[in-house]
C-alpha positions, -999 to +999 in steps of 0.1 A: -182-024+682-188-013+646-152-002+642-139-034+657-160-055+633-148-035+603-112-041+613-118-078+616-135-079+582-107-059+567-081-083+582-100-113+569-101-098+535-064-090+534-052-123+549-058-146+519-037-123+497-004-130+517-003-167+510-007-165+472+022-141+470+046-166+486+032-195+466+035-176+434+071-167+442+080-203+449+062-215+417+080-189+396+114-201+410+107-238+404+107-236+366+140-217+366+155-244+388+142-271+366+155-254+335+190-251+350+192-289+352+204-287+316+232-263+327+243-289+352+242-317+326+262-297+301+288-288+328+291-324+340+293-337+304+320-312+294+342-317+324+335-355+322+347-356+286+380-339+295+386-361+326+376-393+308+399-386+279+428-376+301+425-406+323+422-430+293+454-416+279+474-414+311+462-448+323+475-463+291+509-448+296+510-461+332+501-496+319+467-499+336+451-511+303+460-518+267+465-489+243+435-500+223+413-496+253+428-462+260+421-451+224+385-463+228+382-442+260+395-411+242+371-417+213+341-421+237+351-390+256+352-372+223+316-382+215+306-371+250+322-337+244+303-333+212+271-342+230+277-316+256+283-289+230+251-299+211+229-300+242+243-266+253+236-250+219+200-265+217+193-252+252+206-218+243+183-217+213+153-228+234+157-201+260+167-173+236+133-155+240+126-165+276+118-136+300+135-155+329+163-175+314+184-197+337+220-187+344+243-193+314+275-197+334+274-235+340+263-242+304+290-221+288+318-234+311+308-270+302+306-261+265+340-244+266+357-273+283+341-297+259+352-276+229+388-275+241+389-313+244+370-319+212+393-295+193+424-312+207+413-347+197+400-333+164+435-322+153+446-358+155+416-370+135+423-344+108+459-355+107+449-391+103+429-382+072+458-363+056+487-387+061+491-424+050+483-452+074+520-462+078+542-462+109+577-467+093+596-438+078+630-440+063+653-418+042+664-449+022+635-469+008+656-494-011+678-502+018+663-489+051+687-487+081+684-519+101+679-522+138+704-544+156+702-535+192+665-526+193+640-550+177+618-541+148+581-550+155+571-584+141+540-570+123+557-541+107+544-549+072+512-568+080+488-540+072+505-518+046+479-498+027+472-505-010+464-542-008+430-535-026+444-509-049+445-520-086+476-499-091+495-520-065+481-554-073+509-580-072+533-559-052+548-571-019+540-553+013+575-538+012+569-525-023+535-510-014+551-494+016+578-478-006+552-465-030+530-450-003+560-436+015+574-420-016+541-403-025+536-389+010+571-382+021+591-377-010+612-349+006+627-373+032+659-385+017+695-393+027+716-363+036+752-353+033+772-339+063+806-323+059+821-342+088+836-376+095+814-405+107+825-404+144+818-367+146+784-371+131+775-399+155+787-380+185+766-350+175+736-372+169+740-387+204+740-353+220+709-342+200+691-375+210+698-370+246+688-333+244+654-345+231+651-369+260+655-400+239+667-432+255+699-440+236+702-478+233+736-477+215+759-451+200+787-466+180+810-442+161+830-472+148+800-488+132+784-454+123+752-464+141+729-449+167+697-465+180+673-447+204+637-446+216+614-416+221+584-419+244+553-397+240+539-378+269+504-391+276+500-425+261+537-433+266+539-446+230+574-456+221+590-450+187+623-465+178+650-446+158+681-459+140+707-436+124+732-450+099+762-429+089+786-440+062+816-422+045+806-407+012+818-422-021+843-394-026+856-397+009+845-361+017+820-360+045+794-386+054+760-398+042+733-400+068+702-422+067+676-423+094+646-445+101+618-440+127+593-468+135+563-468+159+561-499+181+523-500+181+494-488+158+489-488+121+491-451+115+516-428+132+497-396+124+528-383+106+549-382+138+578-403+124+582-381+094+581-351+116+607-366+138+631-375+109+628-340+094+634-322+126+663-344+137+681-342+104+676-305+102+693-300+135+720-325+127+730-310+094+720-274+098+707-272+062+692-305+049+702-313+013+698-345-006+729-367-008+744-370-042 
């Protein structure tokens, strides 16, 4: 009897200790789960920024909405990506001394994806700050090659920079464009090619098609080629006209090129890049025409 009572008392004393162990384990797991909510938020924000920006760009190219709406979507996704990075860094700083920190995998994946997207968009923002806000680039500023088959945008000179610049006061939009263009792209000039006009146009047509441009017209008789290049994501269209004339000496040809974006105020330097690249391939070594 005494032994039995002792066993019962011992059992009663031990029983209460089992429940607290389970409760304490559950309680210690709950804070960790709650802290990891930030990891999920960073992951969702990072992936969301990439998806949002991509959909905004591709949807514009497919014609689902106007390009201005697409650009706003890209900008909003850019801000979301920055937010994801900031939240991830703040959370990383908060748990730096925690004895039971939540898993870092979700947070770091979200931050990495956000960083990739923010970095990609950031390159365009930096470019916008380093080039003039023009979208029309020509090798001949006094007499730019004219489009005849393709149509030049109606608002081509509506918002040329320099209207509030004291140095350009009284100048026409065309004159301001020439000054801004000359300062930024002084290296882009007419070039000489040691080949007759028809040969140059034929080579230009091959180069245009190799680049995937849509050639609207190629006329060796007129010394003129017009084509359109379409960008990958936004499907922005930039029109190009090439004018080739015999040189004054009758030896070789003088080539002028013009590239104009159909929409937007700034081309982020793309037209200048296109002209430089195309003329370099067309002539081999680009030299100024004399």
